[in-house]
Structures are given as structure tokens and as C-alpha cells.
C-alpha positions in Angstrom: 14.2 10.6 0.6 11.7 10.1 -2.1 10.5 13.0 -4.2 6.9 12.8 -5.6 4.6 15.0 -7.5 0.9 14.2 -7.5 -1.2 15.9 -10.2 -4.9 15.8 -10.7 -7.9 17.9 -11.5 -10.0 19.5 -8.8 -11.7 17.0 -6.5 -9.7 14.0 -7.7 -8.1 13.2 -4.3 -4.8 15.1 -4.1 -5.3 16.4 -0.5 -6.8 13.1 0.5 -3.8 11.2 -0.8 -1.5 13.5 1.2 -3.5 12.9 4.3 -3.4 9.1 3.7 0.4 9.3 3.3 0.7 11.3 6.6 -1.4 8.6 8.4 0.7 5.8 6.9 3.9 7.6 8.1 2.3 7.9 11.5 1.5 4.2 11.7 5.2 3.4 10.8 6.4 5.7 13.6 7.6 8.4 11.2 6.7 12.0 11.0 4.9 13.7 8.1 4.0 17.4 8.0 1.1 18.5 5.7 1.9 22.0 4.7 -0.2 24.6 2.9 2.4 25.5 0.3 0.9 28.9 -0.8 0.6 30.0 2.9 4.2 28.9 3.6 5.5 30.7 0.4 3.6 33.9 1.3 5.0 33.9 4.9 8.5 33.3 3.5 9.9 31.8 6.6 11.8 28.5 7.4 9.6 25.4 7.2 9.8 24.6 10.9 9.0 28.2 11.8 6.0 28.0 9.5 4.8 24.7 11.0 5.4 25.9 14.6 3.3 29.0 13.8 0.2 27.0 12.9 -2.6 27.0 15.6 -2.2 23.2 16.1 1.4 23.5 17.1 1.0 26.8 19.0 -1.7 25.1 21.1 0.8 22.5 22.2 3.6 25.1 22.8 5.9 23.5 20.2 8.5 25.8 18.7 10.7 25.6 15.6 13.5 24.5 17.8 11.4 21.6 19.1 10.7 20.5 15.6 14.3 20.7 14.6 15.2 18.4 17.5 12.5 16.0 16.5 13.9 16.0 13.0 17.3 14.8 14.3 15.6 11.8 15.9 14.1 10.2 12.8 12.8 10.3 9.2 10.4 13.0 8.2 8.4 13.8 5.1 7.1 17.2 3.9 3.7 17.0 2.1 3.3 20.2 0.2 -0.2 20.9 -0.9 -1.4 23.5 -3.4 1.4 24.3 -5.9 -1.4 25.2 -8.4 -2.7 27.9 -6.0 0.5 29.9 -6.5 0.4 32.8 -8.9 3.0 32.4 -11.7 4.8 35.3 -10.2 5.2 33.4 -6.9 6.5 30.3 -8.6 10.2 31.4 -8.6 10.2 32.1 -4.9 8.4 28.8 -4.2 10.9 26.9 -6.3 13.7 28.5 -4.3 12.0 27.5 -1.0 11.6 23.9 -2.2 15.2 23.7 -3.3 16.3 25.0 0.1 14.0 22.4 1.7 15.7 19.7 -0.4 19.2 20.9 0.6 18.4 21.4 4.3 16.6 18.0 4.6 18.4 15.8 2.1 17.1 12.6 3.7 13.5 13.8 4.0 10.7 12.8 1.7 9.0 15.6 -0.2 5.7 15.3 -2.0 4.0 18.1 -3.9 0.3 18.0 -4.8 -0.9 20.2 -7.7 -3.5 20.7 -10.4 -2.1 21.5 -13.9 0.0 24.6 -13.6 2.1 26.5 -16.2 5.2 25.8 -14.1 6.0 22.4 -12.8 7.0 21.9 -9.2 10.9 21.8 -9.1 11.6 18.3 -7.9 14.3 16.9 -10.2 14.3 13.1 -10.3 10.9 12.9 -8.7 8.3 10.3 -9.4 5.3 11.9 -11.0 1.8 10.6 -10.7 -1.3 11.8 -12.4 -4.6 10.7 -10.7 -7.0 9.8 -13.5 -10.8 9.7 -13.2 -12.5 6.4 -13.0 -14.1 5.1 -16.2 -17.9 4.7 -16.0 -17.3 0.9 -16.1 -14.9 1.1 -13.1 -17.3 3.2 -11.1 -20.2 0.8 -12.0 -18.1 -2.2 -10.9 -17.3 -0.5 -7.6 -21.0 0.4 -6.9 -22.1 -3.2 -7.8 -19.4 -4.6 -5.4 -20.6 -2.3 -2.6 -24.4 -2.4 -3.1 -25.1 -5.7 -4.8 -28.7 -5.9 -6.0 -29.3 -2.2 -5.2 -26.5 -1.0 -7.5 -28.3 -0.6 -10.9 -30.8 2.0 -9.7 -27.9 4.2 -8.4 -25.7 3.5 -11.5 -28.6 4.6 -13.7 -29.0 7.8 -11.7 -25.2 8.5 -11.9 -25.1 8.0 -15.6 -28.1 10.2 -16.3 -27.0 13.2 -14.2 -23.9 14.9 -15.6 -22.9 16.5 -12.3 -23.2 13.3 -10.3 -21.5 11.5 -13.1 -18.5 13.8 -12.9 -18.4 13.9 -9.1 -18.5 10.1 -8.7 -15.7 9.3 -11.2 -13.0 10.5 -8.7 -10.8 7.6 -7.5 -11.7 8.7 -3.9 -15.3 7.6 -4.3 
């Protein structure tokens, strides 16, 4: 029943982190649903109705009722992606939907991924993590560990190109 908020700039690995969490849940025999938060808020339906309405679940003929029965069988986690993509005017409705999710699924895990946003995701008592960019030294150490003798040429190229420098300082490199 953990509550987590993951915050980072664009391209820093928020979605990748949620996908990795979903895979880890799967290997442990647990369920995790990766949910496009803005799409769910704009549809304004129950979470299982939203999930069952996605093409992946429709293709398998799964309904909201099927998902509710699965929920009864074990632990689930909701991985909500894209809080920052909500307009400020949508935040109140989204906050209400998240509070309803917490009440309806008190034992479920909930994680919200976001960039900086004027309104914080409403997860009282949550652990909050901010993904920081790698320092140039950390990136250089990583490249040297992976490429050995060939690293310095690449490290020099990364240092001299501002776009490559920025792109390769993500922790997801």
C-alpha cells in the first residue's frame, strides 16, 4: 500500500521507471497497471472501466468486472503517468479521482510520475523521489566502465556537444 511520487524533468526516466516497477511486480506474481493519467481523468470513469477500455484489454475480451475479480485475488499497484500533462483546471478533478482510488483500493500501491507542476499530486504520506541528472563525472565513469579504452573519444564528443551532453546525463543512459 505504498504511495510514491516520482518527479523529474523531461526525458529523465519517469515512464521507464514506472515500466520497470510494473515488470518487477510481474516477476513477483503481482499486478501493476500503467495508466495514462490525463486520458483517465478526461474519460472520467472508474479505473477498471478505463483499463478495460484500452485496446490491449479489449483485444483479450477483459471487462471491468474481470479486473475487479482479479483485484480480489491479490495485490495490485496503480502506476499513474503524466500528472504534469494535466491543465491546472483539471487538477481538482484528478485529485478527486486519486483520492477515490486511494479509498476504493486502500491496500493497493499508487505511484504518480510527473514533471514539475504548479499543483502537487495529492498523495498524503507518500514517499517523494526526484530523479536528478547524472553529473558529467558519473556519466564519464559509466562510459569508461562500459567501453574501456574506447571511452575517451566518446566522452570528449559528449562534453563538446551541448545537446548530446544534456541527453546523456539522464540516469537512464
